[in-house]
C-alpha positions as CSV (number, residue, x, y, z in Angstrom):
1,M,15.1,-3.7,-25.7
2,T,17.6,-5.2,-23.3
3,Q,15.9,-6.6,-20.2
4,L,17.2,-4.9,-17.1
5,K,14.2,-5.6,-14.9
6,H,15.2,-7.6,-11.8
7,A,13.4,-11.0,-11.3
8,E,12.6,-10.0,-7.7
9,Y,11.1,-6.6,-8.7
10,R,7.7,-5.8,-7.2
11,P,5.5,-3.6,-9.4
12,R,5.1,-0.1,-8.1
13,L,2.1,2.2,-8.5
14,V,4.4,4.7,-10.2
15,D,5.2,2.3,-13.1
16,D,2.2,3.4,-15.2
17,L,3.1,7.1,-14.7
18,V,6.8,6.4,-15.8
19,D,5.5,4.7,-19.0
20,D,3.1,7.5,-19.6
21,F,5.8,10.1,-19.3
22,L,8.3,8.2,-21.4
23,S,5.8,8.1,-24.2
24,T,5.4,11.9,-24.0
25,F,8.8,13.4,-23.0
26,G,12.4,13.0,-24.1
27,A,13.5,12.3,-20.6
28,V,12.0,11.3,-17.2
29,Q,13.7,12.2,-13.9
30,I,12.8,10.0,-10.9
31,D,13.5,11.7,-7.6
32,G,13.2,10.4,-4.1
33,P,15.0,9.2,-0.9
34,K,17.8,6.6,-1.0
35,Y,16.6,3.1,-0.7
36,C,13.0,3.7,-1.9
37,G,13.5,1.6,-5.1
38,K,14.1,4.3,-7.7
39,T,16.9,2.4,-9.5
40,W,15.1,-0.9,-9.8
41,T,12.0,0.9,-11.0
42,A,14.0,2.8,-13.6
43,E,15.7,-0.4,-14.7
44,A,12.3,-2.0,-15.2
45,H,11.7,0.6,-17.9
46,A,15.3,1.1,-19.3
47,G,17.2,-0.4,-22.2
48,S,20.6,0.3,-20.8
49,A,22.1,1.9,-17.6
50,I,25.1,3.6,-16.1
51,H,25.4,4.0,-12.3
52,L,27.4,7.1,-11.2
53,D,27.6,6.0,-7.6
54,Q,30.1,3.5,-8.8
55,G,33.6,5.0,-8.8
56,E,34.9,3.6,-12.1
57,A,31.7,4.7,-14.0
58,R,32.0,8.2,-12.5
59,R,35.6,8.5,-13.5
60,L,34.8,7.4,-17.1
61,V,32.0,9.9,-17.4
62,E,34.1,12.8,-15.9
63,A,36.7,12.1,-18.6
64,D,34.1,11.7,-21.4
65,P,30.4,12.7,-20.7
66,Q,29.3,10.9,-23.8
67,V,29.9,7.6,-22.0
68,A,26.7,8.4,-19.9
69,I,24.7,9.5,-22.9
70,V,25.3,6.7,-25.4
71,G,23.5,3.4,-25.0
72,E,20.3,1.6,-25.8
73,Q,17.3,3.8,-25.0
74,P,15.7,4.6,-22.7
75,R,19.2,5.1,-21.2
76,L,19.2,5.2,-17.4
77,I,21.7,7.6,-15.7
78,D,21.5,6.5,-12.1
79,E,22.4,9.0,-9.4
80,W,22.9,11.8,-12.0
81,Q,23.4,14.4,-9.3
82,E,27.0,13.1,-8.8
83,I,27.7,14.9,-12.0
84,P,24.9,17.5,-12.2
85,S,26.1,19.0,-15.5
86,L,24.9,15.7,-17.2
87,R,21.4,17.0,-16.9
88,D,22.2,19.8,-19.4
89,A,23.8,17.2,-21.7
90,V,20.6,15.1,-21.6
91,R,18.5,18.2,-22.3
92,G,20.8,19.1,-25.2
93,T,20.5,15.6,-26.7
94,V,16.7,15.7,-26.4
95,D,16.6,19.1,-28.1
96,E,18.8,17.8,-31.0
97,T,16.4,14.9,-31.6
98,G,13.4,17.1,-31.7
99,N,12.2,16.1,-28.3
100,R,11.7,12.5,-29.4
101,P,10.0,10.7,-26.4
102,G,11.6,8.0,-24.3
103,Q,15.3,8.6,-24.6
104,F,16.5,9.0,-21.0
105,L,15.8,8.1,-17.4
106,L,17.5,10.0,-14.6
107,T,17.4,8.9,-11.0
108,G,18.6,11.0,-8.0
109,S,18.4,10.8,-4.2
110,S,19.4,14.4,-3.4
111,T,18.9,17.8,-4.9
112,P,22.1,19.2,-6.4
113,P,23.3,22.7,-5.3
114,Q,21.8,25.7,-7.2
115,G,23.8,26.6,-10.3
116,S,25.2,23.0,-10.8
117,Y,23.3,22.8,-14.0
118,V,22.0,25.6,-16.2
119,H,18.6,24.7,-17.7
120,S,15.4,23.5,-16.0
121,G,14.6,21.0,-18.7
122,A,11.0,22.3,-18.9
123,G,9.1,20.6,-21.7
124,R,11.9,18.0,-22.1
125,I,12.5,16.4,-18.7
126,A,9.4,15.2,-16.8
127,R,9.7,14.7,-13.1
128,V,8.3,11.8,-11.0
129,H,8.6,11.7,-7.2
130,M,9.0,8.3,-5.7
131,R,8.6,7.4,-2.0
132,P,8.9,4.2,0.0
133,M,6.2,1.6,-0.7
134,S,2.6,2.1,0.2
135,L,0.7,-0.6,2.1
136,S,-1.0,-1.7,-1.1
137,E,2.4,-2.1,-2.9
138,M,3.7,-4.2,0.0
139,G,0.6,-6.5,0.0
140,L,-0.5,-5.1,3.3
141,S,-3.7,-3.5,2.0
142,D,-6.3,-5.4,0.2
143,G,-7.2,-2.3,-1.9
144,R,-11.0,-2.8,-1.5
145,V,-11.4,1.0,-1.0
146,S,-10.5,3.1,-4.1
147,L,-9.4,6.6,-3.4
148,G,-10.8,7.5,-6.8
149,G,-14.0,5.7,-5.9
150,L,-14.4,7.8,-2.7
151,F,-14.6,10.9,-4.9
152,E,-17.5,9.2,-6.6
153,G,-19.2,8.3,-3.3
154,D,-18.4,4.6,-3.9
155,M,-17.6,2.4,-0.9
156,G,-19.4,-0.6,0.5
157,M,-19.5,-2.0,4.0
158,F,-17.3,-4.9,4.9
159,E,-15.7,-6.5,7.9
160,V,-12.0,-6.1,8.6
161,D,-9.5,-7.3,11.3
162,T,-6.2,-5.6,11.7
163,P,-4.5,-6.2,15.1
164,I,-3.0,-3.1,16.6
165,E,0.3,-5.0,17.1
166,A,0.5,-5.5,13.3
167,L,0.1,-1.8,12.7
168,A,2.9,-1.0,15.2
169,R,5.1,-3.5,13.4
170,T,4.2,-2.0,10.0
171,V,5.0,1.5,11.2
172,C,8.4,0.5,12.5
173,R,9.4,-1.5,9.4
174,G,8.4,1.1,6.9
175,G,8.0,0.8,3.2
176,W,11.6,0.0,2.1
177,P,11.7,-2.6,-0.7
178,A,14.9,-4.2,0.5
179,T,13.5,-5.0,4.0
180,L,10.3,-6.7,2.8
181,D,11.5,-10.2,3.5
182,R,13.9,-9.4,6.3
183,P,13.2,-10.1,10.0
184,D,11.8,-7.2,12.1
185,R,15.1,-6.6,13.9
186,A,17.0,-6.4,10.7
187,A,14.4,-3.9,9.2
188,R,14.7,-1.7,12.3
189,L,18.5,-1.8,12.2
190,I,18.5,-0.8,8.5
191,C,16.4,2.2,9.3
192,R,18.7,3.3,12.2
193,Q,21.8,2.8,10.0
194,Y,20.1,4.8,7.3
195,L,20.0,7.8,9.7
196,E,23.5,7.1,10.9
197,S,24.7,7.4,7.3
198,V,22.9,10.7,6.9
199,C,24.5,12.1,10.0
200,L,28.0,10.6,9.7
201,D,28.5,10.7,5.9
202,D,26.1,13.0,4.1
203,A,25.9,15.9,6.6
204,P,29.7,16.3,7.0
205,R,30.2,15.9,3.2
206,L,27.9,18.9,2.8
207,G,29.6,21.0,5.5
208,K,27.2,20.2,8.3
209,S,27.8,18.9,11.8
210,A,27.1,15.2,12.4
211,S,26.0,15.9,16.0
212,L,23.7,18.8,15.1
213,A,22.2,16.7,12.2
214,R,21.4,13.9,14.7
215,R,19.9,16.3,17.2
216,A,17.8,17.9,14.5
217,L,16.5,14.5,13.3
218,V,15.5,13.6,16.8
219,S,13.7,16.9,17.3
220,L,11.8,16.5,14.0
221,A,10.8,13.0,15.1
222,R,9.6,14.3,18.5
223,N,7.5,16.9,16.6
224,N,6.5,14.7,13.7
225,G,3.3,15.7,12.2
226,T,3.1,19.0,14.0
227,A,3.6,22.6,12.9
228,A,6.6,23.1,15.2
229,T,8.3,26.4,14.9
230,R,12.0,26.9,14.1
231,T,12.4,28.2,17.6
232,T,11.0,25.0,19.1
233,L,13.4,23.0,16.9
234,A,16.3,25.2,17.9
235,R,15.6,24.7,21.6
236,D,15.4,20.9,21.1
237,V,18.7,20.9,19.3
238,A,20.3,23.0,22.0
239,F,19.2,20.7,24.9
240,G,22.1,20.3,27.2
241,E,24.2,22.8,25.3
242,T,25.2,26.4,26.4
243,S,23.3,28.1,23.5
244,A,20.8,27.3,20.9
245,P,21.7,27.4,17.2
246,S,20.5,30.4,15.2
247,L,17.2,30.1,13.2
248,E,19.3,30.4,10.0
249,T,21.3,27.3,11.1
250,V,18.0,25.4,11.8
251,D,16.8,26.4,8.3
252,S,20.0,25.0,6.8
253,Y,19.4,21.6,8.4
254,L,15.8,21.6,7.3
255,D,16.9,22.4,3.8
256,L,19.4,19.5,4.0
257,F,16.8,17.0,5.0
258,R,14.3,18.3,2.4
259,D,17.0,18.1,-0.3
260,M,17.7,14.5,0.7
261,Y,13.9,13.8,0.5
262,L,13.9,12.8,4.2
263,I,11.2,15.2,5.3
264,E,8.2,16.7,3.5
265,E,6.0,19.6,4.4
266,L,2.2,19.6,4.5
267,P,1.0,23.2,3.9
268,G,-2.1,24.9,5.5
269,W,-5.3,25.0,3.4
270,D,-8.2,27.4,3.3
271,A,-11.3,27.3,1.0
272,P,-10.7,30.5,-1.1
273,L,-8.1,29.6,-3.8
274,R,-6.3,32.9,-3.3
275,S,-6.5,32.9,0.5
276,K,-3.4,34.3,2.3
277,K,-3.8,31.6,4.9
278,H,-2.1,29.2,2.4
279,L,1.1,31.2,3.0
280,R,0.6,32.3,6.6
281,T,-0.2,28.9,8.2
282,K,2.9,27.1,9.3
283,P,3.5,23.8,7.5
284,K,3.5,20.5,9.3
285,R,6.5,18.4,8.8
286,Y,6.5,14.6,8.3
287,F,9.3,12.1,7.6
288,V,9.1,10.5,4.1
289,D,8.4,7.2,6.0
290,P,7.3,6.7,9.6
291,S,10.1,4.1,10.2
292,L,12.7,6.9,10.1
293,A,10.9,8.9,12.8
294,V,10.7,5.8,14.9
295,A,14.4,5.0,14.3
296,A,15.3,8.6,15.2
297,L,13.6,8.1,18.6
298,G,15.3,4.8,19.1
299,A,11.9,3.1,19.5
300,D,10.3,-0.2,18.5
301,E,6.8,-1.8,18.4
302,R,6.7,-2.3,22.2
303,A,7.6,1.4,22.8
304,L,4.8,2.5,20.4
305,L,2.2,0.2,22.0
306,G,3.2,1.7,25.4
307,D,2.8,5.3,24.2
308,L,-0.4,5.6,22.1
309,Q,0.0,9.3,21.6
310,T,3.4,8.9,19.8
311,F,2.0,5.8,18.0
312,G,-0.9,7.9,16.7
313,L,1.5,10.5,15.3
314,M,3.6,7.8,13.6
315,F,0.5,6.2,12.2
316,E,-0.6,9.6,10.8
317,N,2.8,9.7,9.1
318,L,2.1,6.3,7.5
319,C,-1.3,7.5,6.2
320,L,0.3,10.6,4.7
321,R,2.9,8.5,3.0
322,D,0.3,6.3,1.5
323,L,-2.0,9.2,0.4
324,R,1.0,10.9,-1.3
325,V,2.0,7.7,-3.1
326,L,-1.6,7.1,-4.3
327,L,-2.0,10.7,-5.5
328,D,1.4,11.1,-7.2
329,S,1.3,7.7,-9.0
330,S,-2.0,8.2,-10.9
331,S,-2.8,10.5,-13.8
332,D,-6.3,10.6,-12.5
333,F,-5.0,12.8,-9.7
334,E,-2.7,14.9,-11.8
335,G,-2.4,18.4,-10.2
336,A,-4.0,17.3,-6.9
337,T,-2.4,18.7,-3.7
338,L,-2.5,17.8,0.0
339,G,-2.8,20.3,2.9
340,Y,-4.3,20.4,6.4
341,Y,-6.9,22.7,7.9
342,R,-6.7,24.6,11.1
343,D,-8.6,27.7,12.0
344,D,-8.3,30.2,14.8
345,T,-10.8,28.3,17.0
346,G,-8.6,25.2,16.9
347,L,-10.8,23.3,14.5
348,E,-8.7,20.9,12.4
349,A,-8.7,18.3,9.6
350,D,-5.6,16.3,9.3
351,V,-5.6,16.2,5.5
352,I,-7.3,18.1,2.8
353,I,-7.2,16.7,-0.8
354,Q,-7.6,19.5,-3.3
355,M,-8.2,18.7,-6.9
356,P,-7.4,21.2,-9.7
357,D,-11.1,21.3,-10.7
358,R,-12.0,22.6,-7.2
359,R,-13.3,19.3,-5.9
360,W,-11.9,18.6,-2.4
361,A,-12.1,16.1,0.4
362,A,-11.3,16.2,4.1
363,V,-9.7,13.3,6.0
364,E,-9.1,12.7,9.7
365,V,-6.6,10.1,10.8
366,K,-7.4,8.0,13.9
367,L,-5.4,5.1,15.2
368,S,-8.4,3.1,16.4
369,E,-12.2,2.8,16.4
370,N,-12.6,4.5,19.8
371,K,-11.7,7.9,18.2
372,V,-13.8,7.6,15.0
373,D,-16.8,9.5,16.4
374,E,-14.5,12.3,17.4
375,G,-13.1,12.4,13.8
376,V,-16.5,12.4,12.3
377,A,-17.6,15.3,14.4
378,S,-14.5,17.3,13.5
379,L,-15.0,16.7,9.8
380,L,-18.6,17.8,9.9
381,R,-17.6,21.1,11.6
382,V,-14.9,21.6,8.9
383,R,-17.5,21.0,6.2
384,D,-20.0,23.5,7.8
385,R,-17.3,26.1,8.3
386,A,-16.3,25.9,4.6
387,A,-19.9,26.2,3.6
388,A,-20.4,29.2,5.8
389,N,-17.7,31.1,4.0
390,G,-19.9,32.7,1.2
391,A,-16.9,34.6,-0.3
392,A,-15.1,31.3,-1.0
393,Q,-17.9,30.0,-3.3
394,I,-16.4,26.5,-2.6
395,P,-18.5,23.4,-3.5
396,P,-19.4,20.9,-0.8
397,P,-16.7,18.3,-0.2
398,S,-16.7,15.3,-2.5
399,F,-16.3,13.2,0.6
400,L,-15.4,13.2,4.2
401,A,-13.5,10.2,5.6
402,V,-11.9,8.9,8.8
403,L,-8.8,6.9,7.9
404,V,-8.4,4.4,10.7
405,G,-6.0,1.8,11.8
406,R,-7.9,-0.6,14.0
407,T,-11.6,-1.1,13.3
408,S,-14.1,-3.9,12.7
409,Y,-16.0,-2.5,9.8
410,A,-15.4,-0.3,6.7
411,R,-18.6,1.7,6.4
412,R,-20.4,4.9,5.9
413,T,-21.8,6.6,9.0
414,R,-25.4,7.9,9.1
415,E,-23.9,11.4,8.6
416,G,-22.4,10.3,5.3
417,V,-18.7,10.1,6.5
418,F,-16.7,7.1,5.3
419,V,-14.8,5.1,7.8
420,V,-11.8,3.7,5.8
421,P,-9.4,1.1,7.2
422,V,-5.9,2.1,5.9
423,T,-5.3,-1.6,5.3
424,S,-8.0,-1.5,2.6
425,L,-7.0,1.8,0.9
426,G,-5.8,1.6,-2.7
427,T,-6.0,3.4,-6.0
């Protein structure tokens, strides 16, 4: 196979999953935000490639779609959404070959409009969701705590030392592969220009207002990690204007940012599998990477260190990013979902990990050691509340954990709650 892998490529947790899917399905589609490393990851597994964000390649494929299809396999079609009908061509080719595994890789940084391709590709095209790099992929976590091990009750005690200043720097830089070796100022500037491109290029191209897109991103950053209502977002966007946008307009911008993989929702969770609260609890919204929320606010490390409440929300965003990367990159967690718990008394757990076999775990996120006891108490109440619901017939949690930024020791408390430094979390 032709070697397309870049010499500077850093292995990603999703690599094993891509290999697994290529050995099973005719095509693998890798979705995710721009700049998160999809193309380099796909090229590390591809035999040949065509890049449709390059004008000449796109013109050739528009004239003759077979230009995109023919080539050494796995054949990478990068930014396939530029010509969405190609997905149907890929599906058709896979069908014609009896669904022979490993023929195509598709990468895309936005969701094409409904109706731009005909078939879903079910059974032929497997989907992988990529995100910016986790701390372990960047070499900023030593990986001494295995997420899978926590489900088995396995974690020893050890000493750690992560300065709060280093956490602030990590939050502001984000997990973008191309910024790993760049100075802090350059990394922050790249994140800000990323959002400028969304507002000034992508939004107008899709019929949206650049100024409303910018205001909406700032509002989402202000409300990062909360279940802010559409009305709240509309009031934010209208600040200083004569009238607020309609809720339908707000929805259209939220759809835009979701379709570009800029924001993700964390749904509500309740113990009974068929509980209506899954649908009735408002979702929390997070940026795909905390650096984008920081950039939208025009902040930097010093600003976060001077506003620990905002810092805490951005740190929570970082933890959600890493948990999603770890869960979505391993076949051991296939079918696992994330949610959050909040009941009518105000009792909360920041993250619930739900496994398909009904195992579950509750996680609280705390920026520093001085809030760990508070997190432990909250988790114990969530555990007891779930156990008190006899109708749910839910098993006890596999584990309870406080995911913490600044602490001196990874440990298990006397109540049995794990205290896990995020800089030690791995697969």
